[in-house]
C-alpha positions as CSV (number, residue, x, y, z in Angstrom):
1,M,-191.8,-229.6,10.2
2,R,-192.7,-232.4,7.8
3,E,-196.1,-232.4,6.2
4,H,-198.1,-235.7,6.3
5,I,-200.9,-236.0,3.8
6,N,-203.4,-238.8,4.4
7,L,-204.3,-240.3,1.1
8,D,-205.8,-243.6,2.4
9,S,-209.4,-242.6,1.8
10,C,-208.6,-241.4,-1.8
11,R,-206.5,-244.5,-2.4
12,Y,-209.3,-246.9,-1.4
13,R,-211.8,-245.1,-3.6
14,V,-209.5,-245.2,-6.6
15,V,-208.7,-248.9,-6.0
16,G,-212.4,-249.8,-5.5
17,A,-213.4,-248.0,-8.6
18,G,-210.7,-249.8,-10.5
19,L,-211.9,-253.2,-9.2
20,L,-215.4,-252.4,-10.3
21,V,-214.3,-251.5,-13.8
22,L,-212.1,-254.6,-14.0
23,A,-215.0,-256.8,-12.9
24,G,-217.3,-255.3,-15.5
25,I,-214.7,-255.8,-18.2
26,V,-214.2,-259.5,-17.2
27,F,-217.8,-260.6,-16.5
28,L,-219.8,-258.4,-18.9
29,P,-218.8,-260.5,-22.0
30,Q,-219.8,-263.7,-20.2
31,V,-223.3,-262.3,-19.3
32,I,-223.8,-261.1,-22.9
33,R,-222.7,-264.4,-24.3
34,A,-225.1,-266.3,-21.9
35,Q,-228.0,-264.1,-22.9
36,S,-227.4,-264.6,-26.6
37,Q,-227.2,-268.4,-26.1
38,E,-230.6,-268.3,-24.2
39,E,-232.2,-266.3,-27.0
40,G,-230.9,-268.6,-29.7
41,T,-232.0,-271.8,-28.0
42,P,-235.6,-272.9,-28.6
43,K,-237.9,-273.0,-25.5
44,K,-239.1,-276.3,-24.3
45,D,-242.6,-277.2,-22.8
46,K,-242.8,-276.4,-19.1
47,A,-244.7,-279.7,-18.5
48,A,-242.0,-281.7,-20.0
49,E,-239.4,-280.0,-17.9
50,T,-241.4,-280.6,-14.7
51,A,-241.7,-284.3,-15.6
52,K,-238.0,-284.8,-15.7
53,P,-236.3,-285.6,-12.4
54,A,-234.2,-282.8,-11.1
55,K,-230.5,-283.3,-11.5
56,A,-228.1,-282.3,-8.9
57,E,-225.8,-279.6,-10.0
58,K,-222.3,-280.8,-10.6
59,A,-219.7,-279.4,-8.4
60,K,-217.3,-277.1,-10.2
61,P,-213.7,-278.3,-10.2
62,A,-211.5,-276.7,-7.7
63,K,-209.3,-275.2,-10.4
64,E,-212.3,-273.3,-11.9
65,E,-213.3,-272.0,-8.5
66,E,-209.9,-270.8,-7.8
67,A,-209.4,-269.2,-11.2
68,K,-210.1,-265.6,-10.7
69,P,-209.3,-262.6,-12.9
70,Q,-205.8,-261.3,-11.9
71,E,-205.2,-257.6,-11.7
72,P,-202.4,-256.4,-14.0
73,A,-199.1,-255.7,-12.3
74,P,-198.6,-252.0,-11.6
75,K,-196.3,-250.4,-14.1
76,E,-193.1,-248.8,-12.8
77,P,-193.3,-245.0,-13.2
78,A,-191.2,-243.5,-15.9
79,T,-189.8,-241.0,-13.4
80,Q,-188.9,-241.7,-9.7
81,N,-188.0,-239.0,-7.2
82,T,-186.6,-239.5,-3.8
83,R,-185.3,-237.1,-1.1
84,K,-183.2,-237.8,2.0
85,T,-182.0,-235.4,4.6
86,Y,-178.8,-235.6,6.6
87,E,-178.2,-233.6,9.8
88,T,-174.9,-233.4,11.7
89,G,-174.5,-231.7,15.1
90,N,-171.9,-231.3,17.9
91,G,-174.1,-229.8,20.6
92,T,-173.2,-226.2,19.4
93,F,-173.8,-226.2,15.7
94,T,-176.0,-228.3,13.4
95,Y,-175.2,-228.7,9.8
96,G,-177.9,-230.0,7.4
97,R,-177.9,-231.1,3.8
98,S,-180.3,-233.0,1.6
99,V,-179.8,-235.4,-1.3
100,E,-182.4,-235.4,-4.2
101,T,-182.4,-238.3,-6.6
102,E,-184.3,-238.4,-9.9
103,K,-184.4,-241.5,-12.1
104,K,-185.9,-241.5,-15.6
105,K,-186.3,-244.5,-17.9
106,T,-185.2,-244.3,-21.5
107,A,-185.5,-246.6,-24.4
108,D,-182.1,-248.2,-23.9
109,G,-181.4,-247.5,-20.2
110,E,-181.9,-244.7,-17.7
111,I,-180.8,-241.3,-16.5
112,E,-180.1,-240.7,-12.8
113,T,-179.6,-237.2,-11.5
114,Q,-178.4,-236.6,-8.0
115,R,-178.3,-233.1,-6.3
116,V,-176.9,-232.2,-3.0
117,R,-178.4,-229.1,-1.3
118,A,-176.9,-227.3,1.6
119,P,-177.3,-223.9,3.3
120,S,-175.2,-221.1,1.7
121,Y,-173.9,-217.9,3.2
122,G,-177.0,-216.1,1.9
123,G,-179.2,-218.4,3.9
124,D,-180.9,-220.2,1.0
125,N,-180.7,-223.9,0.5
126,R,-179.0,-224.1,-2.9
127,V,-177.5,-226.9,-5.0
128,M,-173.9,-227.4,-4.0
129,M,-173.1,-230.4,-6.3
130,E,-174.9,-232.2,-9.1
131,R,-174.1,-235.6,-10.7
132,E,-175.8,-237.0,-13.7
133,V,-175.4,-240.7,-14.7
134,K,-176.5,-241.9,-18.1
135,T,-176.7,-245.7,-18.6
136,R,-177.2,-247.4,-22.0
137,K,-177.3,-251.1,-22.7
138,L,-176.2,-252.0,-26.2
139,P,-177.6,-255.0,-28.2
140,D,-174.3,-256.9,-27.8
141,G,-174.6,-256.7,-24.0
142,T,-172.1,-253.9,-23.5
143,I,-173.1,-251.4,-20.8
144,E,-172.1,-247.7,-21.4
145,K,-172.1,-245.2,-18.5
146,E,-171.3,-241.5,-18.5
147,Y,-170.9,-239.6,-15.2
148,V,-171.1,-235.8,-15.4
149,L,-170.1,-233.9,-12.3
150,K,-171.3,-230.3,-12.0
151,N,-170.3,-227.6,-9.5
152,P,-171.5,-224.0,-9.1
153,D,-169.4,-221.4,-10.9
154,G,-170.1,-218.5,-8.6
155,S,-172.9,-217.0,-10.7
156,D,-175.6,-219.5,-9.5
157,R,-175.0,-221.7,-12.5
158,M,-174.1,-225.4,-12.5
159,V,-171.3,-226.1,-14.9
160,P,-169.6,-229.5,-15.7
161,T,-166.2,-229.9,-14.2
162,E,-165.5,-233.6,-14.8
163,V,-166.8,-236.3,-17.2
164,I,-166.2,-240.0,-16.7
165,R,-167.0,-242.5,-19.5
166,E,-167.2,-246.1,-18.8
167,K,-167.7,-249.3,-20.8
168,I,-168.5,-252.7,-19.2
169,R,-168.1,-255.9,-21.3
170,T,-168.7,-259.4,-20.1
171,D,-167.4,-262.5,-21.9
172,G,-168.1,-265.7,-20.0
173,K,-166.4,-265.4,-16.6
174,T,-164.4,-262.4,-17.6
175,T,-165.5,-258.8,-17.1
176,T,-163.6,-255.8,-18.5
177,I,-164.3,-252.2,-17.4
178,D,-162.7,-249.4,-19.4
179,R,-162.9,-246.0,-17.8
180,E,-161.8,-242.6,-19.1
181,V,-161.6,-239.3,-17.1
182,L,-162.0,-236.0,-19.0
183,R,-161.4,-232.5,-17.7
184,P,-161.5,-229.1,-19.5
185,N,-158.1,-227.5,-20.3
186,Y,-157.3,-223.8,-20.2
187,D,-159.2,-223.2,-23.5
188,G,-162.3,-225.0,-22.2
189,N,-161.8,-228.1,-24.4
190,W,-162.4,-231.5,-22.9
191,Q,-159.3,-233.7,-22.8
192,P,-158.7,-237.2,-21.3
193,T,-156.4,-237.0,-18.2
194,R,-156.7,-240.5,-16.9
195,K,-157.4,-243.9,-18.3
196,E,-158.3,-247.1,-16.3
197,R,-158.8,-250.7,-17.2
198,M,-160.0,-253.3,-14.7
199,T,-160.3,-257.0,-15.6
200,E,-162.1,-259.6,-13.4
201,T,-161.6,-263.3,-14.2
202,G,-162.9,-266.4,-12.5
203,P,-166.0,-267.2,-10.4
204,E,-166.8,-265.5,-7.1
205,S,-165.2,-268.4,-5.1
206,S,-161.8,-267.7,-6.7
207,R,-161.5,-264.4,-8.5
208,Q,-158.6,-262.3,-9.7
209,T,-158.8,-258.6,-10.5
210,V,-156.1,-256.6,-12.3
211,K,-156.4,-252.8,-12.4
212,E,-154.1,-250.5,-14.4
213,V,-154.1,-246.7,-14.3
214,R,-152.5,-244.7,-17.2
215,E,-151.6,-241.0,-17.4
216,Q,-149.8,-238.9,-19.9
217,N,-146.1,-238.0,-19.4
218,E,-144.3,-235.0,-20.6
219,T,-144.0,-236.3,-24.2
220,G,-147.7,-237.1,-24.4
221,D,-147.3,-240.9,-24.1
222,W,-149.7,-242.9,-21.9
223,K,-147.8,-244.8,-19.2
224,V,-148.9,-247.0,-16.4
225,V,-148.6,-245.1,-13.1
226,D,-150.5,-247.5,-10.8
227,R,-151.1,-251.2,-11.1
228,E,-152.9,-253.5,-8.6
229,V,-153.4,-257.2,-8.6
230,K,-156.0,-258.6,-6.2
231,T,-156.9,-262.3,-5.6
232,E,-160.1,-263.3,-3.7
233,K,-161.1,-266.7,-2.3
234,S,-164.3,-267.5,-0.5
235,A,-165.8,-270.5,1.2
236,E,-168.9,-271.2,3.2
237,R,-167.7,-269.7,6.5
238,S,-164.6,-267.8,5.4
239,K,-163.1,-265.5,2.8
240,E,-159.7,-264.0,2.2
241,S,-158.1,-261.6,-0.2
242,R,-154.6,-260.3,-1.0
243,S,-153.7,-257.3,-3.2
244,V,-150.3,-256.0,-4.3
245,R,-150.1,-252.4,-5.5
246,Q,-147.3,-251.2,-7.7
247,V,-146.2,-247.6,-8.5
248,P,-143.1,-246.3,-10.3
249,D,-139.9,-246.2,-8.2
250,A,-137.1,-243.7,-8.3
251,S,-136.0,-245.1,-11.7
252,G,-139.5,-244.9,-13.2
253,R,-140.0,-248.7,-13.1
254,L,-143.1,-250.3,-11.5
255,A,-142.2,-251.8,-8.1
256,D,-144.3,-253.2,-5.2
257,Y,-145.5,-250.3,-3.0
258,E,-148.3,-251.7,-0.8
259,V,-149.5,-255.2,0.2
260,R,-153.0,-255.6,1.7
261,Q,-154.3,-258.8,3.2
262,E,-157.8,-259.5,4.6
263,H,-159.2,-262.6,6.2
264,T,-162.7,-263.2,7.6
265,A,-163.9,-266.3,9.4
266,K,-167.1,-267.2,11.3
267,E,-166.8,-268.9,14.6
268,G,-170.2,-269.8,16.0
269,D,-172.2,-266.5,16.3
270,K,-169.0,-264.5,16.1
271,E,-167.4,-263.1,12.9
272,I,-163.7,-262.2,13.1
273,T,-162.0,-260.0,10.4
274,E,-158.2,-259.3,10.3
275,I,-156.7,-256.6,8.0
276,S,-153.0,-255.9,7.6
277,V,-151.5,-253.2,5.3
278,H,-147.7,-253.1,4.7
279,R,-146.1,-250.3,2.7
280,R,-142.6,-249.7,1.2
281,D,-140.5,-247.3,3.1
282,P,-139.7,-244.4,0.6
283,Q,-136.6,-243.4,2.6
284,D,-134.9,-246.6,1.8
285,T,-134.3,-246.9,-2.0
286,D,-131.4,-249.4,-2.1
287,H,-133.0,-252.2,-0.1
288,P,-136.7,-251.4,0.1
289,K,-138.4,-252.8,3.2
290,F,-142.0,-252.8,4.2
291,F,-143.3,-251.5,7.5
292,L,-146.7,-252.0,9.1
293,V,-149.2,-249.3,8.3
294,E,-152.2,-250.9,9.8
295,R,-153.2,-254.1,11.5
296,T,-156.9,-254.2,12.5
297,K,-158.8,-257.0,14.2
298,T,-162.6,-256.7,14.4
299,E,-165.0,-259.0,16.2
300,Q,-168.6,-258.8,15.3
301,T,-171.5,-260.4,17.3
302,K,-175.2,-260.3,16.9
303,S,-177.7,-260.8,19.7
304,A,-181.1,-262.3,19.6
305,D,-182.8,-258.8,19.8
306,G,-181.1,-257.8,16.5
307,R,-178.3,-255.7,18.1
308,T,-175.0,-255.9,16.2
309,T,-171.7,-255.0,18.0
310,K,-168.3,-254.5,16.4
311,K,-165.1,-254.2,18.5
312,S,-161.9,-253.3,16.6
313,T,-158.3,-252.6,17.6
314,T,-155.7,-251.0,15.3
315,E,-151.9,-251.3,15.5
316,S,-149.3,-249.4,13.5
317,D,-145.7,-248.6,13.1
318,L,-146.4,-245.0,11.9
319,L,-145.5,-242.0,14.0
320,D,-148.1,-240.4,16.2
321,G,-150.7,-238.6,14.0
322,G,-148.6,-238.9,10.8
323,A,-147.8,-241.1,7.8
324,T,-144.1,-241.4,8.4
325,H,-142.5,-244.7,9.5
326,N,-141.2,-244.7,13.1
327,A,-137.8,-246.2,12.6
328,T,-137.1,-246.6,16.3
329,A,-140.3,-248.5,17.1
330,G,-139.6,-251.9,18.6
331,A,-143.1,-253.3,17.9
332,P,-146.4,-252.0,16.6
333,K,-148.3,-249.8,19.0
334,V,-152.0,-249.5,19.4
335,T,-153.3,-246.4,17.6
336,G,-157.0,-246.8,17.9
337,E,-159.9,-248.6,19.4
338,K,-163.5,-248.5,18.1
339,V,-166.8,-250.0,19.3
340,E,-169.9,-249.9,17.0
341,E,-173.4,-250.8,18.2
342,D,-176.2,-250.9,15.6
343,V,-179.8,-251.5,16.5
344,T,-182.5,-251.9,13.8
345,S,-186.2,-251.5,14.8
346,P,-189.1,-253.5,13.2
347,D,-190.2,-250.4,11.3
348,G,-186.9,-250.2,9.5
349,S,-185.3,-247.4,11.4
350,S,-181.9,-247.8,13.0
351,R,-179.5,-246.3,15.5
352,K,-175.8,-246.6,15.4
353,T,-173.4,-245.5,18.2
354,V,-169.7,-245.4,17.4
355,T,-167.2,-244.9,20.3
356,V,-163.6,-244.1,19.2
357,K,-160.3,-243.8,21.2
358,E,-157.2,-242.7,19.3
359,R,-153.6,-242.1,20.1
360,G,-152.8,-238.4,20.2
361,V,-150.1,-236.4,18.4
362,A,-148.6,-234.7,21.4
363,T,-148.9,-237.7,23.7
364,R,-148.5,-241.4,23.1
365,E,-151.4,-242.3,25.4
366,M,-154.9,-243.1,24.2
367,S,-157.3,-240.2,24.2
368,S,-160.6,-240.0,25.9
369,P,-163.5,-241.6,24.0
370,S,-165.5,-239.6,21.5
371,Q,-168.9,-240.7,20.2
372,I,-170.9,-240.4,17.0
373,V,-174.6,-241.2,17.2
374,Q,-176.3,-241.8,13.9
375,E,-180.1,-242.2,13.6
376,T,-181.7,-243.3,10.4
377,D,-185.5,-243.3,10.0
378,K,-187.5,-245.8,7.8
379,N,-187.3,-243.4,4.9
380,G,-183.5,-243.2,4.9
381,N,-183.2,-239.7,6.5
382,V,-180.1,-239.5,8.6
383,R,-179.4,-237.5,11.8
384,Q,-175.9,-237.5,13.2
385,I,-174.6,-236.2,16.5
386,F,-170.9,-235.8,17.3
387,I,-169.9,-235.9,21.0
388,P,-166.2,-234.8,21.3
389,A,-163.8,-236.2,23.8
390,R,-163.5,-234.5,27.2
């Protein structure tokens, strides 16, 4: 059960007291100044004052009437704590976990700590994973981030298992991100195991991204083991992207391995997205050919009551339930169908229903539909129910 504490009455009293104090601070100097001016001004004869015709008071300018003391903007607290719960059930068993996030402001950035709690075999709700992110902004505009991943060691202690260090530099329309992954070796010393560099150039309407991943070989040299070049173009009612991924071939040279294309266009109140993924056949080394891994077409519509519906169909040349190319396939076959319905209430809560039909491993026919119902309240807590196929 959740506890609800009504703090409205206390909040109104505190706000009222604050307003009274603020009004006293603003108007008290004016009253004192007016009294001092009256005392310093010589008094005139009452008869002379009554002899003068009464003058009508001048109307105050509108700006002066509207000018009121403004309350200072509330300061953001130095520490922010949030907690969200996630529940997943299938009608027989319910699994729950919670995510706790703590943010602390520092002189040159912030520290964000995220903890995932889940029930253990002992029945207690202990921390299963912890991630700490330290962000620093340097005077030259460079942003440094350090991610520390911690896992339990079996003795109820959280120990670091991976550290990722990241530097983000921006020069005009070019952004460079250098990332380094460190892990402890057998002696417990931290050593880099992976280095990444991602460079983005151009505006959002026409952008190119180049990503390179380096790892050490047997001789200790850093070699590129994964390279991806992605181009993106966007217009008012459409956007498209194309990425080519390269990995070493049998001779150790970089060669095209995967090509991904995506195109999105708006037609009236409907949005259509088409995604295609082609991959090199590893069984053919002399004359590499690309086969269809995925071709998905999604149609999204939104009704007047705020209901969003997505219908997607996926085709592939892969074998049933595997990642191997079906060499005898005459044409791509439908491997999955999915329908998503998302409804958002005025209070911010939402309900999403996902219905999935997939091609089975033992049979080439589509399976009976299974459903996933996800409910999210206005505070971000998630409850998920899985309804298996019958």
